[in-house]
C-alpha positions in Angstrom: 68.0 130.8 114.5 67.0 127.1 115.4 64.1 125.9 112.9 60.9 125.8 115.2 57.4 124.4 114.0 55.9 128.0 114.5 56.8 131.0 112.7 57.2 133.2 115.9 60.1 132.7 118.4 60.0 134.3 121.2 63.4 135.6 122.6 63.6 136.5 126.9 63.2 139.6 127.1 59.5 139.6 125.2 60.8 140.2 122.0 59.2 138.4 119.4 61.0 137.4 116.2 58.7 136.7 112.8 60.8 134.2 110.7 60.1 134.8 107.0 58.6 131.6 105.3 59.7 131.6 101.8 57.1 131.9 98.6 57.5 128.1 98.1 56.3 127.2 101.9 53.6 129.7 101.9 51.8 128.8 98.7 51.7 125.2 99.8 50.9 126.2 103.5 47.4 127.6 101.4 47.2 125.3 98.3 48.8 121.9 98.9 49.6 120.2 95.1 49.7 123.3 93.7 51.4 121.8 90.9 48.7 120.0 89.6 46.9 123.6 88.6 49.3 125.7 88.5 52.3 125.7 86.0 54.5 127.9 88.0 54.9 129.1 91.8 54.6 132.8 90.3 50.9 132.2 88.7 49.8 130.1 92.0 51.0 133.2 94.5 50.0 135.9 92.1 47.2 134.2 92.1 46.7 133.4 95.4 47.6 137.2 96.2 50.9 136.8 98.0 52.8 138.7 95.2 51.6 141.3 93.6 52.5 143.8 90.4 53.2 147.1 91.1 53.1 150.1 88.7 56.0 152.4 88.3 57.4 155.1 86.4 58.3 153.7 83.1 61.0 156.7 83.3 62.0 154.8 86.7 63.4 151.6 84.2 65.4 152.7 81.8 69.4 152.5 82.8 70.1 155.1 81.7 68.4 157.2 84.5 70.1 154.6 87.3 73.3 155.2 85.7 73.0 158.8 85.8 72.3 159.0 89.2 75.0 156.7 90.2 77.3 158.8 88.0 75.8 162.0 90.2 76.5 161.1 93.4 80.0 159.8 92.8 80.6 163.1 91.5 79.0 164.5 94.7 81.4 162.0 97.0 84.4 162.6 94.9 84.0 166.6 95.4 82.8 166.4 99.1 86.2 164.4 99.6 88.5 166.4 97.6 86.8 169.7 97.2 86.5 171.4 93.6 83.2 173.8 91.8 79.7 172.0 90.8 80.6 171.6 87.7 78.4 170.2 85.0 80.4 166.8 84.1 81.2 165.9 80.5 81.5 162.6 78.8 84.6 162.6 77.3 83.9 162.0 73.5 86.7 160.0 71.5 87.2 161.8 67.7 87.4 160.1 65.0 90.6 159.6 62.9 89.2 161.2 60.2 90.3 159.1 56.8 92.5 160.5 54.1 90.7 160.2 51.0 92.6 159.0 47.8 
C-alpha cells in the first residue's frame, strides 16, 4: 500500500483500511523529543499508555506445558491420519549401561 499523510486509506467500494503505525511513530506523534526524558522507547510507550503489561497464568509460561500441547496436537494429527488407538504416549528413556565394578 502506498504511504500517505493520513492513517486512513479509502478503497473504492467504501472500505477503509487503517494502516497500523509502529510504536516509535506513535510515541513520536504523542511526545516529540521523547529521548530527552526516557532511556528507552518502551519506557516512553508504557508511560503514554501505548503498551500495557498483561497478567497471565504462570503455568502458561512453562515450556514443558507448551511442548506438551504441541506433542499432543502432533499425536492427534497422527492418529487422525493413520488411525490407531487413543493411547498415552510415553517418552522413550535410555537405559544406562551398567558399569562393571572391579
